mmCIF file as Biopython writes it, N, C-alpha, C and O atoms, coordinates in Angstrom:
data_model
#
loop_
_atom_site.group_PDB
_atom_site.id
_atom_site.type_symbol
_atom_site.label_atom_id
_atom_site.label_alt_id
_atom_site.label_comp_id
_atom_site.label_asym_id
_atom_site.label_entity_id
_atom_site.label_seq_id
_atom_site.pdbx_PDB_ins_code
_atom_site.Cartn_x
_atom_site.Cartn_y
_atom_site.Cartn_z
_atom_site.occupancy
_atom_site.B_iso_or_equiv
_atom_site.auth_seq_id
_atom_site.auth_asym_id
_atom_site.pdbx_PDB_model_num
ATOM 1   N N  . MET A ? 1  ? 6.085   2.240   -4.124  1.0 0.0 1  A 1 
ATOM 2   C CA . MET A ? 1  ? 6.560   0.952   -4.545  1.0 0.0 1  A 1 
ATOM 3   C C  . MET A ? 1  ? 5.341   0.089   -4.878  1.0 0.0 1  A 1 
ATOM 4   O O  . MET A ? 1  ? 4.403   0.012   -4.085  1.0 0.0 1  A 1 
ATOM 5   N N  . GLN A ? 2  ? 5.351   -0.555  -6.038  1.0 0.0 2  A 1 
ATOM 6   C CA . GLN A ? 2  ? 4.275   -1.477  -6.393  1.0 0.0 2  A 1 
ATOM 7   C C  . GLN A ? 2  ? 4.563   -2.832  -5.759  1.0 0.0 2  A 1 
ATOM 8   O O  . GLN A ? 2  ? 5.698   -3.309  -5.776  1.0 0.0 2  A 1 
ATOM 9   N N  . LEU A ? 3  ? 3.520   -3.447  -5.197  1.0 0.0 3  A 1 
ATOM 10  C CA . LEU A ? 3  ? 3.696   -4.674  -4.428  1.0 0.0 3  A 1 
ATOM 11  C C  . LEU A ? 3  ? 3.387   -5.913  -5.254  1.0 0.0 3  A 1 
ATOM 12  O O  . LEU A ? 3  ? 2.764   -5.832  -6.312  1.0 0.0 3  A 1 
ATOM 13  N N  . ASN A ? 4  ? 3.834   -7.063  -4.754  1.0 0.0 4  A 1 
ATOM 14  C CA . ASN A ? 4  ? 3.631   -8.365  -5.404  1.0 0.0 4  A 1 
ATOM 15  C C  . ASN A ? 4  ? 2.915   -9.307  -4.447  1.0 0.0 4  A 1 
ATOM 16  O O  . ASN A ? 4  ? 2.547   -8.914  -3.340  1.0 0.0 4  A 1 
ATOM 17  N N  . GLY A ? 5  ? 2.719   -10.543 -4.872  1.0 0.0 5  A 1 
ATOM 18  C CA . GLY A ? 5  ? 2.147   -11.578 -4.004  1.0 0.0 5  A 1 
ATOM 19  C C  . GLY A ? 5  ? 0.704   -11.289 -3.650  1.0 0.0 5  A 1 
ATOM 20  O O  . GLY A ? 5  ? -0.104  -10.957 -4.519  1.0 0.0 5  A 1 
ATOM 21  N N  . ASP A ? 6  ? 0.375   -11.417 -2.351  1.0 0.0 6  A 1 
ATOM 22  C CA . ASP A ? 6  ? -0.994  -11.200 -1.880  1.0 0.0 6  A 1 
ATOM 23  C C  . ASP A ? 6  ? -1.465  -9.767  -2.104  1.0 0.0 6  A 1 
ATOM 24  O O  . ASP A ? 6  ? -2.667  -9.509  -2.161  1.0 0.0 6  A 1 
ATOM 25  N N  . ARG A ? 7  ? -0.537  -8.850  -2.228  1.0 0.0 7  A 1 
ATOM 26  C CA . ARG A ? 7  ? -0.883  -7.439  -2.406  1.0 0.0 7  A 1 
ATOM 27  C C  . ARG A ? 7  ? -0.602  -6.948  -3.825  1.0 0.0 7  A 1 
ATOM 28  O O  . ARG A ? 7  ? -0.408  -5.752  -4.043  1.0 0.0 7  A 1 
ATOM 29  N N  . ALA A ? 8  ? -0.579  -7.856  -4.777  1.0 0.0 8  A 1 
ATOM 30  C CA . ALA A ? 8  ? -0.354  -7.475  -6.182  1.0 0.0 8  A 1 
ATOM 31  C C  . ALA A ? 8  ? -1.397  -6.451  -6.601  1.0 0.0 8  A 1 
ATOM 32  O O  . ALA A ? 8  ? -2.576  -6.586  -6.276  1.0 0.0 8  A 1 
ATOM 33  N N  . GLY A ? 9  ? -0.960  -5.429  -7.322  1.0 0.0 9  A 1 
ATOM 34  C CA . GLY A ? 9  ? -1.861  -4.370  -7.759  1.0 0.0 9  A 1 
ATOM 35  C C  . GLY A ? 9  ? -1.963  -3.220  -6.777  1.0 0.0 9  A 1 
ATOM 36  O O  . GLY A ? 9  ? -2.607  -2.212  -7.066  1.0 0.0 9  A 1 
ATOM 37  N N  . GLN A ? 10 ? -1.337  -3.360  -5.620  1.0 0.0 10 A 1 
ATOM 38  C CA . GLN A ? 10 ? -1.339  -2.293  -4.629  1.0 0.0 10 A 1 
ATOM 39  C C  . GLN A ? 10 ? 0.008   -1.582  -4.631  1.0 0.0 10 A 1 
ATOM 40  O O  . GLN A ? 10 ? 1.001   -2.087  -5.154  1.0 0.0 10 A 1 
ATOM 41  N N  . TYR A ? 11 ? 0.010   -0.406  -4.035  1.0 0.0 11 A 1 
ATOM 42  C CA . TYR A ? 11 ? 1.223   0.381   -3.859  1.0 0.0 11 A 1 
ATOM 43  C C  . TYR A ? 11 ? 1.405   0.623   -2.372  1.0 0.0 11 A 1 
ATOM 44  O O  . TYR A ? 11 ? 0.461   0.492   -1.592  1.0 0.0 11 A 1 
ATOM 45  N N  . SER A ? 12 ? 2.625   0.979   -1.981  1.0 0.0 12 A 1 
ATOM 46  C CA . SER A ? 12 ? 2.858   1.297   -0.572  1.0 0.0 12 A 1 
ATOM 47  C C  . SER A ? 12 ? 3.808   2.474   -0.448  1.0 0.0 12 A 1 
ATOM 48  O O  . SER A ? 12 ? 4.671   2.710   -1.295  1.0 0.0 12 A 1 
ATOM 49  N N  . ILE A ? 13 ? 3.614   3.198   0.639   1.0 0.0 13 A 1 
ATOM 50  C CA . ILE A ? 13 ? 4.505   4.288   1.029   1.0 0.0 13 A 1 
ATOM 51  C C  . ILE A ? 13 ? 4.922   4.000   2.460   1.0 0.0 13 A 1 
ATOM 52  O O  . ILE A ? 13 ? 4.074   3.800   3.331   1.0 0.0 13 A 1 
ATOM 53  N N  . ARG A ? 14 ? 6.203   3.977   2.701   1.0 0.0 14 A 1 
ATOM 54  C CA . ARG A ? 14 ? 6.721   3.674   4.042   1.0 0.0 14 A 1 
ATOM 55  C C  . ARG A ? 14 ? 6.518   4.890   4.949   1.0 0.0 14 A 1 
ATOM 56  O O  . ARG A ? 14 ? 6.885   6.011   4.594   1.0 0.0 14 A 1 
ATOM 57  N N  . ILE A ? 15 ? 5.930   4.652   6.121   1.0 0.0 15 A 1 
ATOM 58  C CA . ILE A ? 15 ? 5.777   5.691   7.142   1.0 0.0 15 A 1 
ATOM 59  C C  . ILE A ? 15 ? 7.040   5.728   7.998   1.0 0.0 15 A 1 
ATOM 60  O O  . ILE A ? 15 ? 7.620   6.790   8.223   1.0 0.0 15 A 1 
ATOM 61  N N  . ASN A ? 16 ? 7.457   4.551   8.473   1.0 0.0 16 A 1 
ATOM 62  C CA . ASN A ? 16 ? 8.693   4.392   9.244   1.0 0.0 16 A 1 
ATOM 63  C C  . ASN A ? 16 ? 9.160   2.952   9.059   1.0 0.0 16 A 1 
ATOM 64  O O  . ASN A ? 16 ? 8.699   2.276   8.139   1.0 0.0 16 A 1 
ATOM 65  N N  . GLN A ? 17 ? 10.063  2.466   9.909   1.0 0.0 17 A 1 
ATOM 66  C CA . GLN A ? 17 ? 10.607  1.112   9.739   1.0 0.0 17 A 1 
ATOM 67  C C  . GLN A ? 17 ? 9.543   0.027   9.867   1.0 0.0 17 A 1 
ATOM 68  O O  . GLN A ? 17 ? 9.692   -1.056  9.302   1.0 0.0 17 A 1 
ATOM 69  N N  . GLN A ? 18 ? 8.466   0.311   10.609  1.0 0.0 18 A 1 
ATOM 70  C CA . GLN A ? 18 ? 7.467   -0.711  10.903  1.0 0.0 18 A 1 
ATOM 71  C C  . GLN A ? 18 ? 6.186   -0.570  10.083  1.0 0.0 18 A 1 
ATOM 72  O O  . GLN A ? 18 ? 5.582   -1.582  9.727   1.0 0.0 18 A 1 
ATOM 73  N N  . TRP A ? 19 ? 5.758   0.642   9.776   1.0 0.0 19 A 1 
ATOM 74  C CA . TRP A ? 19 ? 4.436   0.876   9.203   1.0 0.0 19 A 1 
ATOM 75  C C  . TRP A ? 19 ? 4.502   1.365   7.759   1.0 0.0 19 A 1 
ATOM 76  O O  . TRP A ? 19 ? 5.411   2.100   7.372   1.0 0.0 19 A 1 
ATOM 77  N N  . ARG A ? 20 ? 3.513   0.938   6.973   1.0 0.0 20 A 1 
ATOM 78  C CA . ARG A ? 20 ? 3.363   1.403   5.590   1.0 0.0 20 A 1 
ATOM 79  C C  . ARG A ? 20 ? 1.909   1.760   5.324   1.0 0.0 20 A 1 
ATOM 80  O O  . ARG A ? 20 ? 1.003   1.188   5.930   1.0 0.0 20 A 1 
ATOM 81  N N  . ILE A ? 21 ? 1.690   2.697   4.425   1.0 0.0 21 A 1 
ATOM 82  C CA . ILE A ? 21 ? 0.361   2.974   3.900   1.0 0.0 21 A 1 
ATOM 83  C C  . ILE A ? 21 ? 0.251   2.176   2.610   1.0 0.0 21 A 1 
ATOM 84  O O  . ILE A ? 21 ? 1.046   2.378   1.692   1.0 0.0 21 A 1 
ATOM 85  N N  . CYS A ? 22 ? -0.719  1.275   2.525   1.0 0.0 22 A 1 
ATOM 86  C CA . CYS A ? 22 ? -0.941  0.463   1.327   1.0 0.0 22 A 1 
ATOM 87  C C  . CYS A ? 22 ? -2.250  0.896   0.680   1.0 0.0 22 A 1 
ATOM 88  O O  . CYS A ? 22 ? -3.219  1.198   1.376   1.0 0.0 22 A 1 
ATOM 89  N N  . PHE A ? 23 ? -2.282  0.926   -0.652  1.0 0.0 23 A 1 
ATOM 90  C CA . PHE A ? 23 ? -3.470  1.385   -1.352  1.0 0.0 23 A 1 
ATOM 91  C C  . PHE A ? 23 ? -3.469  0.885   -2.784  1.0 0.0 23 A 1 
ATOM 92  O O  . PHE A ? 23 ? -2.437  0.464   -3.307  1.0 0.0 23 A 1 
ATOM 93  N N  . GLU A ? 24 ? -4.633  0.933   -3.412  1.0 0.0 24 A 1 
ATOM 94  C CA . GLU A ? 24 ? -4.778  0.685   -4.842  1.0 0.0 24 A 1 
ATOM 95  C C  . GLU A ? 24 ? -4.988  2.038   -5.504  1.0 0.0 24 A 1 
ATOM 96  O O  . GLU A ? 24 ? -5.598  2.927   -4.911  1.0 0.0 24 A 1 
ATOM 97  N N  . TRP A ? 25 ? -4.495  2.206   -6.718  1.0 0.0 25 A 1 
ATOM 98  C CA . TRP A ? 25 ? -4.667  3.466   -7.434  1.0 0.0 25 A 1 
ATOM 99  C C  . TRP A ? 25 ? -5.616  3.237   -8.607  1.0 0.0 25 A 1 
ATOM 100 O O  . TRP A ? 25 ? -5.350  2.403   -9.472  1.0 0.0 25 A 1 
ATOM 101 N N  . ILE A ? 26 ? -6.724  3.979   -8.636  1.0 0.0 26 A 1 
ATOM 102 C CA . ILE A ? 26 ? -7.673  3.916   -9.744  1.0 0.0 26 A 1 
ATOM 103 C C  . ILE A ? 26 ? -7.702  5.282   -10.421 1.0 0.0 26 A 1 
ATOM 104 O O  . ILE A ? 26 ? -7.053  6.217   -9.951  1.0 0.0 26 A 1 
ATOM 105 N N  . SER A ? 27 ? -8.442  5.407   -11.510 1.0 0.0 27 A 1 
ATOM 106 C CA . SER A ? 27 ? -8.420  6.650   -12.285 1.0 0.0 27 A 1 
ATOM 107 C C  . SER A ? 27 ? -8.842  7.872   -11.470 1.0 0.0 27 A 1 
ATOM 108 O O  . SER A ? 27 ? -8.392  8.980   -11.758 1.0 0.0 27 A 1 
ATOM 109 N N  . SER A ? 28 ? -9.687  7.698   -10.469 1.0 0.0 28 A 1 
ATOM 110 C CA . SER A ? 28 ? -10.136 8.842   -9.666  1.0 0.0 28 A 1 
ATOM 111 C C  . SER A ? 28 ? -9.281  9.070   -8.415  1.0 0.0 28 A 1 
ATOM 112 O O  . SER A ? 28 ? -9.552  9.993   -7.647  1.0 0.0 28 A 1 
ATOM 113 N N  . GLY A ? 29 ? -8.247  8.234   -8.201  1.0 0.0 29 A 1 
ATOM 114 C CA . GLY A ? 29 ? -7.353  8.426   -7.060  1.0 0.0 29 A 1 
ATOM 115 C C  . GLY A ? 29 ? -7.203  7.165   -6.235  1.0 0.0 29 A 1 
ATOM 116 O O  . GLY A ? 29 ? -7.548  6.077   -6.696  1.0 0.0 29 A 1 
ATOM 117 N N  . PRO A ? 30 ? -6.688  7.299   -5.009  1.0 0.0 30 A 1 
ATOM 118 C CA . PRO A ? 30 ? -6.435  6.121   -4.175  1.0 0.0 30 A 1 
ATOM 119 C C  . PRO A ? 30 ? -7.726  5.470   -3.688  1.0 0.0 30 A 1 
ATOM 120 O O  . PRO A ? 30 ? -8.747  6.132   -3.497  1.0 0.0 30 A 1 
ATOM 121 N N  . GLU A ? 31 ? -7.650  4.145   -3.492  1.0 0.0 31 A 1 
ATOM 122 C CA . GLU A ? 31 ? -8.796  3.370   -3.029  1.0 0.0 31 A 1 
ATOM 123 C C  . GLU A ? 31 ? -8.274  2.275   -2.108  1.0 0.0 31 A 1 
ATOM 124 O O  . GLU A ? 31 ? -7.127  1.848   -2.245  1.0 0.0 31 A 1 
ATOM 125 N N  . ASN A ? 32 ? -9.098  1.818   -1.174  1.0 0.0 32 A 1 
ATOM 126 C CA . ASN A ? 32 ? -8.720  0.758   -0.226  1.0 0.0 32 A 1 
ATOM 127 C C  . ASN A ? 32 ? -7.424  1.103   0.511   1.0 0.0 32 A 1 
ATOM 128 O O  . ASN A ? 32 ? -6.486  0.307   0.539   1.0 0.0 32 A 1 
ATOM 129 N N  . VAL A ? 33 ? -7.384  2.284   1.098   1.0 0.0 33 A 1 
ATOM 130 C CA . VAL A ? 33 ? -6.198  2.760   1.810   1.0 0.0 33 A 1 
ATOM 131 C C  . VAL A ? 33 ? -6.178  2.146   3.207   1.0 0.0 33 A 1 
ATOM 132 O O  . VAL A ? 33 ? -7.189  2.146   3.910   1.0 0.0 33 A 1 
ATOM 133 N N  . GLU A ? 34 ? -5.009  1.620   3.605   1.0 0.0 34 A 1 
ATOM 134 C CA . GLU A ? 34 ? -4.868  1.056   4.943   1.0 0.0 34 A 1 
ATOM 135 C C  . GLU A ? 34 ? -3.454  1.265   5.463   1.0 0.0 34 A 1 
ATOM 136 O O  . GLU A ? 34 ? -2.501  1.345   4.688   1.0 0.0 34 A 1 
ATOM 137 N N  . ILE A ? 35 ? -3.330  1.351   6.774   1.0 0.0 35 A 1 
ATOM 138 C CA . ILE A ? 35 ? -2.023  1.418   7.425   1.0 0.0 35 A 1 
ATOM 139 C C  . ILE A ? 35 ? -1.706  0.013   7.911   1.0 0.0 35 A 1 
ATOM 140 O O  . ILE A ? 35 ? -2.500  -0.596  8.628   1.0 0.0 35 A 1 
ATOM 141 N N  . VAL A ? 36 ? -0.528  -0.507  7.516   1.0 0.0 36 A 1 
ATOM 142 C CA . VAL A ? 36 ? -0.200  -1.911  7.742   1.0 0.0 36 A 1 
ATOM 143 C C  . VAL A ? 36 ? 1.103   -2.029  8.529   1.0 0.0 36 A 1 
ATOM 144 O O  . VAL A ? 36 ? 2.086   -1.352  8.229   1.0 0.0 36 A 1 
ATOM 145 N N  . ASP A ? 37 ? 1.097   -2.901  9.542   1.0 0.0 37 A 1 
ATOM 146 C CA . ASP A ? 37 ? 2.316   -3.280  10.255  1.0 0.0 37 A 1 
ATOM 147 C C  . ASP A ? 37 ? 3.019   -4.284  9.355   1.0 0.0 37 A 1 
ATOM 148 O O  . ASP A ? 37 ? 2.573   -5.426  9.245   1.0 0.0 37 A 1 
ATOM 149 N N  . TYR A ? 38 ? 4.104   -3.884  8.714   1.0 0.0 38 A 1 
ATOM 150 C CA . TYR A ? 38 ? 4.702   -4.669  7.640   1.0 0.0 38 A 1 
ATOM 151 C C  . TYR A ? 38 ? 5.735   -5.673  8.123   1.0 0.0 38 A 1 
ATOM 152 O O  . TYR A ? 38 ? 6.465   -6.235  7.307   1.0 0.0 38 A 1 
ATOM 153 N N  . HIS A ? 39 ? 5.818   -5.914  9.428   1.0 0.0 39 A 1 
ATOM 154 C CA . HIS A ? 39 ? 6.774   -6.914  9.942   1.0 0.0 39 A 1 
ATOM 155 C C  . HIS A ? 39 ? 6.055   -8.107  10.456  1.0 0.0 39 A 1 
ATOM 156 O O  . HIS A ? 39 ? 6.686   -9.053  10.928  1.0 0.0 39 A 1 
#
């Protein structure tokens, strides 16, 4: 899912109800990968 607001330009993949992996995608692959408590 592509994100908006403060995380515009990033994507996220849900791990479970609470956590997501957020990252930016560049031509060589993922960058600035982080696990985020999304609540």
